[in-house]
N, C-alpha and C positions, 0 to 999 in steps of 0.2 A: 504494500500500500504506500502510495506517495501522497503527501499532503503539503500543499503550499499554504503558508500563513503569511499574510502581509501584516506586519505589526505597525502600530502607530509610532511615528518618529519620537525618539527619546525614551522608548519603553523597552529597548532590547535587553538590558540587564535584568529587569524585573521579569520579563517574559521568559528568559532562559532559566532563571531560578525556579519559577513555577513549573516550567516544562520538566526540568531535572527532577523535581520532587515527584511529579506525576509519573515520569518514566520509571522511577524506582518502584512504584506500586504495580505498574503494568508488567514490569519484568518478573514479578512474582508469579504471573500466570504461566503455567507450563506450555501453553499453546503459543506464547510470544517468544520467538527465537532471538530476535535482535531489534535494536532501535538506534537510529542515528538522527541527530539534529544538525542540519547543514544551514549555513548562512550564505546568502547570495554574495558574490563578489562584485557584481555590477550594480546591485541595489541592496544596500545594507538594511533595508526594512523587510526584505524577502527571506523567509526561512522555509526550509523543506524538511519535513519529517518523513523518514523512510522506516517502515516497520516490516519485519518479516514474521509471518505466522505459519503454523503448521499447515493450515488450509484456510480457504476463504470463509467457510462456515464458522470457524472459530473466531475469525476477525469480525464477522457480521454479528455473532452473538455478543462479543465485547462491545461493538459499536452501538448496540441497542441497550446496553446495560446501564444501570443507575450509576455505576462507577464512572463510565465514560461521559455520561451526561453531566456529572459533577466536574469532570476535567474540562469539558467544553465551557461550562459556566465560569470556571476559574481562569480560563484563558480569554474569555470574552472581552474583558476590559482592555486588552492589548491588541486585539484584532481589528483590522479595517478591511479585510477581504481575504480571498484565497480560493482554493479548489482542492478536490481530492480525486485520486484515480487509483483503482485497484489494478494490479498487474500480475503477470505470471512470468517466471523466468523462461526466456526463449533459448538463451545460451549462457553458459558460465565458463569462463576461462580463468584459471588460477595463474598468477604470475610466477616466475621462476626464482625469485628472491635470490 
């Protein structure tokens, strides 16, 4: 799942702190494999949340949970727009490190 969150100017630090706290609780769900918070380099008010779940049904169950609705409410004061897209891995190539 990829979520773009456009935050209000000047609220980045607070937004990141709230997101970090919420990510800690989401990571306790066994269906949640990983989470990333990315900040845009061309627009410093653009954030991208990438989450990896065992399957879409598990994500959808979380998406409609009271826990997630609480997270959305906690982030609402910082948001000014965005979008969400569910995705599937089409290809994965590991680097040679």
